[in-house]
C-alpha positions as CSV (number, residue, x, y, z in Angstrom):
1,M,0.1,0.0,0.0
2,K,1.3,3.4,-1.1
3,I,1.0,6.3,1.8
4,F,0.6,9.9,0.7
5,T,0.4,12.8,2.9
6,S,0.8,15.5,0.2
7,K,-2.2,16.3,-2.2
8,H,0.2,17.0,-5.0
9,E,2.0,13.8,-4.9
10,L,-1.3,12.0,-4.6
11,Q,-2.7,13.6,-7.6
12,Q,0.5,13.1,-9.8
13,Y,0.2,9.3,-8.9
14,L,-3.5,9.1,-9.5
15,L,-3.0,10.9,-12.9
16,Q,-0.8,8.1,-14.0
17,C,-3.4,5.5,-12.9
18,R,-6.0,7.2,-14.9
19,Q,-3.7,7.4,-18.0
20,N,-3.3,3.6,-17.6
21,G,-7.0,3.1,-17.6
22,E,-7.6,2.4,-14.1
23,T,-10.8,3.4,-12.1
24,I,-10.5,5.0,-8.9
25,G,-12.8,4.2,-5.8
26,L,-12.5,6.5,-2.7
27,L,-13.5,5.7,1.0
28,P,-13.4,9.1,2.9
29,T,-12.8,8.1,6.6
30,M,-11.6,9.6,9.8
31,G,-9.8,6.5,11.0
32,A,-10.2,4.2,13.8
33,L,-11.1,1.8,11.2
34,H,-13.3,-1.4,12.0
35,Q,-15.1,-4.1,9.9
36,G,-17.7,-1.6,8.6
37,H,-15.0,0.3,7.0
38,L,-13.4,-2.7,5.7
39,S,-16.8,-3.7,4.1
40,L,-16.6,-0.5,2.2
41,L,-13.2,-1.3,0.9
42,A,-14.0,-4.8,-0.1
43,L,-17.0,-3.3,-2.2
44,A,-14.7,-0.7,-3.6
45,R,-12.2,-3.3,-4.7
46,Q,-14.9,-5.2,-6.6
47,Q,-15.9,-2.2,-8.4
48,C,-12.8,-0.1,-9.0
49,S,-9.3,-1.2,-9.9
50,V,-7.6,1.3,-7.5
51,T,-8.7,1.8,-4.1
52,V,-7.9,5.0,-2.1
53,C,-8.8,5.2,1.6
54,S,-8.5,8.7,3.1
55,I,-7.9,9.3,7.0
56,F,-8.6,12.7,8.1
57,V,-10.2,13.8,11.2
58,N,-11.9,16.8,9.8
59,P,-12.0,19.7,12.4
60,T,-14.7,21.7,10.4
61,Q,-17.5,19.0,11.1
62,F,-17.1,18.8,15.0
63,T,-19.4,21.1,16.9
64,N,-18.0,19.9,20.3
65,P,-14.0,20.8,20.7
66,D,-13.9,18.1,23.1
67,D,-15.1,15.6,20.7
68,L,-12.5,16.5,18.2
69,Q,-9.9,16.3,20.8
70,N,-10.7,12.9,22.1
71,Y,-11.6,11.4,18.6
72,P,-9.5,8.2,18.3
73,R,-6.4,8.2,16.1
74,P,-4.9,4.7,16.0
75,I,-3.0,5.4,12.8
76,E,-0.5,2.4,13.0
77,A,-3.4,-0.1,13.5
78,D,-5.4,1.5,10.6
79,I,-2.4,1.1,8.4
80,A,-2.1,-2.5,9.3
81,K,-5.8,-3.2,8.7
82,L,-5.8,-1.4,5.3
83,T,-2.7,-3.4,4.3
84,A,-4.2,-6.7,5.2
85,A,-7.4,-5.9,3.4
86,G,-5.7,-5.0,0.1
87,C,-6.1,-1.2,0.1
88,D,-4.0,0.2,-2.6
89,I,-3.5,3.9,-1.4
90,L,-3.8,5.6,2.0
91,F,-4.2,9.4,2.0
92,N,-3.4,10.7,5.3
93,P,-3.0,14.6,5.2
94,S,-2.5,17.0,8.0
95,V,-5.0,19.7,8.7
96,S,-2.7,22.5,7.1
97,E,-2.5,20.3,4.0
98,M,-6.2,20.2,3.6
99,Y,-7.1,23.9,4.9
100,A,-5.7,27.3,4.2
101,A,-6.1,30.1,7.0
102,N,-9.6,31.6,7.2
103,E,-11.1,29.3,4.6
104,Q,-14.7,30.0,4.1
105,W,-17.3,27.3,2.7
106,H,-21.2,27.3,2.6
107,I,-23.6,25.3,0.4
108,D,-27.3,25.4,0.3
109,L,-28.4,22.0,1.6
110,G,-32.0,23.3,2.3
111,Q,-34.1,21.5,5.0
112,L,-32.1,18.4,5.0
113,E,-29.0,20.3,6.9
114,H,-31.3,21.2,9.8
115,L,-33.2,17.9,10.4
116,L,-32.3,15.3,12.9
117,E,-28.5,15.1,13.3
118,G,-28.4,18.7,11.8
119,K,-30.6,19.9,14.8
120,F,-28.4,18.5,17.2
121,R,-25.2,19.1,15.5
122,P,-25.6,22.6,13.9
123,G,-23.0,23.3,11.2
124,H,-21.8,19.7,11.2
125,Y,-23.0,19.0,7.5
126,Q,-21.3,22.3,6.1
127,G,-18.1,20.8,7.5
128,V,-18.8,17.3,6.0
129,T,-19.6,18.8,2.6
130,Q,-16.5,21.1,2.8
131,V,-14.2,18.2,3.4
132,V,-15.8,15.7,1.0
133,F,-15.6,18.3,-1.7
134,K,-12.0,18.8,-1.2
135,L,-11.3,15.0,-1.3
136,F,-13.5,14.6,-4.4
137,D,-11.6,17.5,-6.0
138,I,-8.1,16.0,-5.0
139,V,-8.9,12.3,-5.9
140,K,-11.4,12.8,-8.6
141,P,-12.8,9.3,-8.0
142,D,-15.0,7.4,-10.4
143,A,-17.0,6.1,-7.4
144,A,-17.0,6.8,-3.7
145,F,-18.2,4.6,-0.8
146,F,-20.1,5.6,2.3
147,G,-21.7,3.6,5.1
148,Q,-25.5,3.6,5.6
149,K,-24.9,4.2,9.4
150,D,-24.4,7.8,8.4
151,Y,-27.6,7.9,6.3
152,Q,-28.4,11.6,6.5
153,Q,-24.7,12.2,5.6
154,V,-25.2,10.1,2.5
155,L,-28.1,12.2,1.5
156,V,-26.3,15.4,2.2
157,I,-23.3,14.4,-0.1
158,T,-25.7,13.2,-2.8
159,K,-27.4,16.7,-2.6
160,M,-23.9,18.4,-2.9
161,V,-23.0,16.1,-5.9
162,Q,-26.2,17.1,-7.6
163,L,-25.9,20.7,-6.8
164,L,-22.1,21.0,-7.9
165,N,-22.8,18.4,-10.8
166,M,-19.7,16.4,-9.8
167,P,-18.8,13.4,-11.9
168,V,-18.7,10.6,-9.1
169,K,-20.9,7.7,-8.6
170,L,-22.0,7.4,-4.7
171,V,-22.3,3.9,-3.2
172,M,-24.1,3.4,0.1
173,V,-22.9,0.1,1.9
174,P,-25.2,-1.5,4.2
175,I,-24.4,-1.1,8.1
176,S,-22.2,-3.7,9.7
177,R,-23.2,-4.8,13.1
178,E,-21.3,-6.5,16.0
179,P,-22.8,-10.0,16.8
180,E,-25.3,-8.7,19.4
181,G,-26.6,-6.0,17.0
182,L,-24.7,-2.8,17.9
183,A,-23.8,-0.9,14.7
184,M,-20.0,-0.7,14.3
185,S,-18.8,2.8,15.0
186,S,-15.3,4.3,15.8
187,R,-16.7,5.5,18.9
188,N,-17.8,2.1,20.4
189,I,-14.2,1.8,21.8
190,H,-15.3,4.4,24.5
191,L,-18.1,2.4,25.8
192,S,-17.6,0.4,29.1
193,A,-18.9,-3.1,29.1
194,G,-22.1,-1.8,30.9
195,E,-22.7,0.9,28.4
196,R,-22.2,-1.2,25.6
197,E,-24.9,-3.8,27.0
198,H,-27.4,-0.8,27.6
199,A,-26.6,0.4,24.0
200,L,-27.8,-2.7,22.6
201,I,-31.6,-1.4,23.0
202,V,-30.7,0.9,20.0
203,S,-30.7,-1.9,17.5
204,K,-33.4,-3.9,19.3
205,A,-35.8,-1.0,19.0
206,L,-35.2,-0.5,15.4
207,R,-35.4,-4.2,14.8
208,W,-38.7,-4.1,16.6
209,V,-40.0,-1.4,14.5
210,A,-39.0,-2.9,11.2
211,E,-40.7,-6.4,12.2
212,N,-44.0,-4.7,13.7
213,F,-44.6,-1.9,11.2
214,N,-47.6,-3.2,9.0
215,G,-48.1,-0.1,6.9
216,E,-50.8,1.5,9.0
217,N,-49.4,1.8,12.5
218,L,-46.6,4.2,12.1
219,Q,-47.4,6.4,15.2
220,Q,-47.8,3.4,17.3
221,V,-44.5,1.6,16.5
222,T,-42.6,4.8,16.8
223,G,-44.2,5.4,20.3
224,E,-43.3,1.8,21.3
225,A,-39.6,2.3,20.3
226,I,-39.2,5.6,22.0
227,A,-40.8,3.9,25.1
228,M,-38.3,1.0,24.8
229,I,-35.4,3.2,24.7
230,N,-36.4,5.7,27.4
231,A,-37.0,2.4,29.7
232,E,-33.3,1.5,29.3
233,T,-30.9,2.6,32.1
234,G,-27.8,4.3,31.1
235,V,-29.2,5.4,27.9
236,V,-30.7,8.9,27.0
237,L,-32.7,9.3,23.7
238,E,-31.9,12.4,21.5
239,Y,-34.4,11.4,18.7
240,F,-36.1,8.5,17.2
241,E,-38.1,9.2,14.0
242,I,-39.5,7.4,11.1
243,A,-38.8,9.5,8.0
244,D,-39.2,9.6,4.4
245,G,-36.1,7.9,3.1
246,D,-35.5,10.4,0.3
247,T,-36.0,13.7,2.3
248,L,-35.9,12.7,5.8
249,L,-39.1,14.8,6.4
250,P,-41.4,13.2,8.9
251,A,-43.1,10.2,7.3
252,T,-46.6,9.1,6.5
253,E,-47.9,5.7,5.9
254,A,-48.1,6.5,2.2
255,N,-44.4,7.1,1.7
256,P,-42.9,4.4,-0.4
257,H,-39.4,4.5,1.2
258,L,-39.2,4.7,5.1
259,I,-36.4,4.8,7.4
260,A,-36.2,4.7,11.1
261,L,-33.3,6.8,12.5
262,T,-32.2,7.3,16.2
263,A,-29.3,8.9,18.1
264,V,-28.8,8.2,21.9
265,Q,-26.1,9.2,24.5
266,A,-24.7,6.0,26.2
267,G,-22.7,7.4,29.1
268,K,-20.5,10.1,27.5
269,T,-20.6,8.4,24.1
270,R,-23.2,9.5,21.3
271,L,-24.4,6.7,18.9
272,I,-26.3,7.0,15.9
273,D,-28.2,4.1,14.1
274,N,-31.0,3.5,11.5
275,M,-32.8,0.9,9.7
276,I,-34.7,0.7,6.5
277,I,-38.1,-0.4,7.2
278,R,-39.7,-0.2,3.7
């Protein structure tokens, strides 16, 4: 695996790849890689001849300075995982390589920016689109791979790609779960054994909704799921909503595409999860 920290050197190498007829797949990550990331890499390797994984803890998408400070950065372990999984290129730039001083960015994402995650993390999706735009501009991938766990992020990036007419195919990869059902996340390492046990209620509630929604009981299953999570000690619910899968606006039974999304605090760790229910 080749490792680049310079935009210019990476671009020069990828230009040669393109001239050789290679197709390029990009996995934008913030590191602390787990099996979910590696499932994205496996799909990228199937669909593209050159795989690029970026590891960059992007400061502009953090609304809490402590969260940025505490975000795990096990780069040596990440390099070992990517090498073993057959990744071709790691792009691991510094903040100064990615950002000039006093850089400004704003894109009109409409209501999508202010719903659900956007309500709890104002400004988050401006930071996400800012860095993903930079990565797309540097790598110029044929396809980019994102996890379903950050479902709203996928919709936000899809909107950016449409607004800016960027020539990249976006691929959403299903959530990878631990055997007990917990969605894999870089943040899971912060959970104590007890917190992890309590956090299982999140996937249980989502699965219950998916199994019990009958096309006519949207409010009932939403209420039951909220009650299930609220009854669990050690877990504080931020939101649980069933939304239109294309807009994330509140759902009705008539919506052809429905997704249940939730966020909780388990101890000091914030977890998100979702499940497509129709």
